[in-house]
NUKE-362194 format. One line per 10 residues: number of its first residue (from 1); their letters; for each residue x, y, z of N, C-alpha, C. Coordinates in pm, 1 decimal, padded with zeros to 6 digits. Example, Ala and Ser with C-alpha at 12.3 -4.5 7.8 and 13.67 -1.06 7.14 Angstrom:
<rs>
1	as	01319.0 -00569.0 00780.0 01230.0 -00450.0 00780.0 01320.0 -00330.0 00780.0  01285.0 -00225.0 00708.0 01367.0 -00106.0 00714.0 01290.0 00003.0 00787.0
</rs>
This chain:
<rs>
1	xxxxxxxxxx	-05752.4 08475.7 -03245.9 -05891.3 08515.3 -03241.4 -05911.1 08628.7 -03141.5  -05889.2 08597.5 -03017.9 -05913.4 08692.1 -02909.5 -05789.2 08777.3 -02882.9  -05682.4 08748.2 -02955.2 -05554.3 08814.9 -02931.7 -05562.1 08965.9 -02949.9  -05641.2 09012.7 -03045.4 -05654.0 09156.8 -03068.8 -05715.6 09225.9 -02947.6  -05806.6 09158.7 -02881.9 -05867.8 09214.9 -02761.6 -05765.3 09226.6 -02649.7  -05682.9 09122.7 -02634.2 -05578.3 09126.2 -02531.3 -05481.1 09240.6 -02559.5  -05443.8 09258.2 -02684.6 -05353.7 09367.9 -02721.3 -05417.7 09502.6 -02688.9  -05544.8 09517.8 -02719.6 -05614.6 09643.5 -02691.6 -05619.4 09671.5 -02541.5  -05647.9 09568.2 -02460.9 -05650.1 09586.6 -02315.8 -05510.9 09616.6 -02261.1  -05408.2 09557.4 -02320.3 -05270.3 09587.0 -02277.5 -05238.4 09733.6 -02304.9
11	xxxxxxxxxx	-05277.0 09781.0 -02422.5 -05252.8 09921.5 -02456.8 -05330.3 10014.7 -02363.7  -05453.0 09977.7 -02331.0 -05532.8 10057.8 -02238.3 -05469.0 10060.7 -02100.1  -05421.3 09945.0 -02055.3 -05355.0 09937.4 -01925.7 -05230.1 10024.8 -01923.2  -05149.1 10016.0 -02028.8 -05026.9 10096.9 -02036.7 -05059.7 10245.9 -02036.0  -05161.0 10284.0 -02110.9 -05202.8 10424.2 -02115.6 -05253.1 10471.4 -01979.0  -05331.0 10388.4 -01913.5 -05384.8 10423.9 -01781.5 -05272.6 10439.8 -01679.6  -05172.8 10352.1 -01687.7 -05057.9 10365.4 -01598.1 -04983.4 10496.3 -01624.4  -04966.0 10530.3 -01749.3 -04898.0 10655.5 -01784.7 -04976.2 10775.7 -01732.8  -05106.9 10769.3 -01747.4 -05191.2 10878.2 -01697.4 -05182.5 10889.0 -01545.5  -05175.7 10774.2 -01478.6 -05163.5 10774.2 -01333.0 -05031.9 10838.0 -01289.0
21	xxxxxxxxxx	-04923.9 10800.3 -01356.4 -04793.2 10857.2 -01322.6 -04789.0 11008.2 -01347.6  -04867.8 11054.2 -01443.0 -04872.9 11197.9 -01473.5 -04974.5 11271.0 -01387.0  -05044.5 11196.6 -01301.4 -05142.7 11258.2 -01213.7 -05278.0 11282.1 -01279.0  -05302.7 11215.3 -01391.8 -05427.0 11237.2 -01464.8 -05529.1 11126.0 -01445.5  -05492.0 11022.5 -01371.0 -05580.4 10909.0 -01350.2 -05563.9 10858.1 -01207.5  -05661.2 10783.2 -01161.5 -05657.2 10732.2 -01024.2 -05599.3 10591.8 -01019.6  -05559.3 10550.7 -00900.8 -05510.1 10414.0 -00884.2 -05622.1 10312.9 -00905.7  -05745.8 10355.5 -00883.3 -05860.5 10267.9 -00908.2 -05874.6 10238.7 -01057.4  -05849.2 10339.3 -01140.6 -05856.1 10320.2 -01285.6 -05747.2 10224.0 -01331.1  -05629.4 10234.2 -01271.4 -05520.2 10142.6 -01304.9 -05558.1 10000.2 -01264.3
31	xxxxxxxxxx	-05614.7 09984.6 -01145.9 -05655.0 09852.4 -01098.6 -05763.0 09793.1 -01188.5  -05857.0 09875.4 -01230.8 -05962.7 09826.4 -01318.7 -05906.0 09784.4 -01454.8  -05816.2 09864.6 -01510.7 -05754.7 09830.9 -01639.0 -05673.5 09701.9 -01627.3  -05604.3 09685.4 -01515.6 -05526.1 09563.7 -01495.4 -05617.2 09441.7 -01482.8  -05728.0 09456.7 -01411.1 -05822.5 09345.9 -01395.2 -05882.4 09306.2 -01530.3  -05916.4 09405.0 -01612.7 -05970.3 09374.6 -01745.7 -05867.1 09302.2 -01831.0  -05742.7 09346.0 -01823.5 -05636.0 09282.7 -01899.9 -05617.5 09137.8 -01856.8  -05609.5 09113.8 -01727.9 -05588.2 08977.4 -01678.4 -05706.1 08886.3 -01712.8  -05828.0 08940.1 -01706.4 -05946.1 08861.0 -01743.3 -05942.9 08825.2 -01891.5  -05903.6 08918.9 -01975.3 -05895.1 08892.7 -02119.1 -05786.2 08790.5 -02148.9
41	xxxxxxxxxx	-05673.2 08799.8 -02080.6 -05565.0 08702.3 -02099.6 -05611.0 08562.3 -02060.4  -05682.6 08552.4 -01948.4 -05732.4 08422.6 -01903.0 -05834.1 08366.3 -02001.6  -05923.3 08450.9 -02051.0 -06023.4 08405.8 -02146.5 -05958.2 08362.0 -02277.4  -05854.5 08432.3 -02319.7 -05781.8 08395.7 -02441.0 -05720.5 08256.3 -02425.8  -05659.6 08231.7 -02313.0 -05601.0 08100.1 -02286.1 -05708.4 07992.3 -02285.6  -05820.2 08020.5 -02219.1 -05929.0 07922.8 -02213.6 -05984.5 07892.4 -02351.8  -05996.8 07994.2 -02436.8 -06046.6 07972.8 -02572.3 -05950.5 07887.3 -02654.6  -05820.7 07908.7 -02637.4 -05722.3 07827.6 -02709.2 -05731.0 07681.0 -02666.3  -05747.7 07657.2 -02537.7 -05760.5 07520.6 -02486.9 -05887.7 07456.2 -02539.6  -05997.2 07529.2 -02534.7 -06125.2 07477.5 -02582.4 -06119.1 07444.3 -02731.1
51	xxxxxxxxxx	-06058.4 07532.2 -02808.6 -06044.0 07506.9 -02952.3 -05965.1 07379.2 -02976.8  -05854.5 07361.0 -02905.1 -05773.5 07239.6 -02921.5 -05854.4 07115.1 -02886.2  -05935.9 07123.7 -02782.1 -06018.7 07009.4 -02743.0 -06121.1 06976.3 -02851.3  -06183.5 07078.2 -02908.4 -06280.8 07055.3 -03015.5 -06213.8 06998.3 -03140.5  -06097.5 07050.9 -03174.7 -06025.0 06998.0 -03289.6 -05992.8 06850.7 -03269.4  -05948.0 06816.5 -03150.4 -05914.7 06677.5 -03120.7 -06039.0 06589.1 -03130.7  -06150.3 06634.3 -03073.3 -06273.6 06555.9 -03075.1 -06322.8 06533.1 -03218.1  -06318.0 06636.2 -03301.2 -06362.3 06622.5 -03439.9 -06269.1 06529.9 -03516.6  -06139.4 06543.2 -03492.6 -06043.0 06455.9 -03559.9 -06069.8 06309.9 -03525.2  -06099.6 06282.2 -03398.8 -06129.2 06145.0 -03357.1 -06256.3 06096.5 -03426.4
61	xxxxxxxxxx	-06357.0 06180.3 -03432.9 -06484.5 06141.0 -03493.8 -06471.8 06111.0 -03643.3  -06383.6 06181.5 -03712.8 -06369.8 06158.7 -03856.5 -06252.0 06067.4 -03889.7  -06185.8 06017.4 -03786.3 -06080.6 05917.7 -03806.3 -05948.7 05973.5 -03855.7  -05919.3 06098.3 -03826.2 -05790.6 06156.5 -03864.2 -05707.8 06183.6 -03739.9  -05577.5 06191.1 -03763.2 -05490.0 06226.5 -03652.3 -05507.4 06374.8 -03622.2  -05502.1 06408.1 -03496.2 -05525.6 06546.4 -03453.7 -05428.1 06643.7 -03517.5  -05302.3 06606.1 -03527.6 -05200.8 06696.6 -03582.9 -05226.3 06728.6 -03730.1  -05297.7 06641.5 -03797.3 -05324.6 06664.4 -03939.4 -05456.2 06739.3 -03959.1  -05533.0 06752.3 -03854.3 -05664.7 06815.8 -03864.2 -05665.8 06942.2 -03779.3  -05663.7 07055.8 -03842.2 -05668.1 07183.6 -03770.6 -05767.1 07275.3 -03840.7
71	xxxxxxxx	-05846.0 07345.9 -03761.5 -05937.8 07444.3 -03818.0 -05858.4 07562.7 -03870.7  -05899.0 07614.0 -03978.6 -05843.5 07739.6 -04026.7 -05925.3 07851.4 -03965.4  -05858.2 07948.6 -03910.4 -05926.5 08058.7 -03843.5 -05949.6 08170.1 -03944.5  -06074.6 08213.0 -03956.0 -06109.0 08323.7 -04043.7 -06172.9 08431.4 -03957.4  -06115.5 08548.3 -03962.6 -06168.0 08659.2 -03883.4 -06286.0 08722.3 -03955.7  -06388.7 08750.7 -03881.5 -06507.9 08812.1 -03937.5 -06509.0 08960.2 -03901.1  -06548.3 09040.4 -03993.2 -06560.7 09183.9 -03965.5 -06698.3 09230.1 -04006.7  -06742.6 09334.0 -03943.5 -06877.6 09385.1 -03973.6 -06874.2 09483.4 -04084.5
</rs>
């Protein structure tokens, strides 16, 4: 779900580092890109944990084993 965002922030971080090494960007820009990347990674992990908790809760409510009950993820686009 959120994985595409993490990939985009990783690419931005890599690009910002390259620009810094070439003298085209500041160390502050690198720090900001790194902070955004780490925040996105943490949020991605939290969303995965939350999803697993919801799946487990729903499985318990409908009387199915958690391993047999998984949401199918459908990506929405505008």
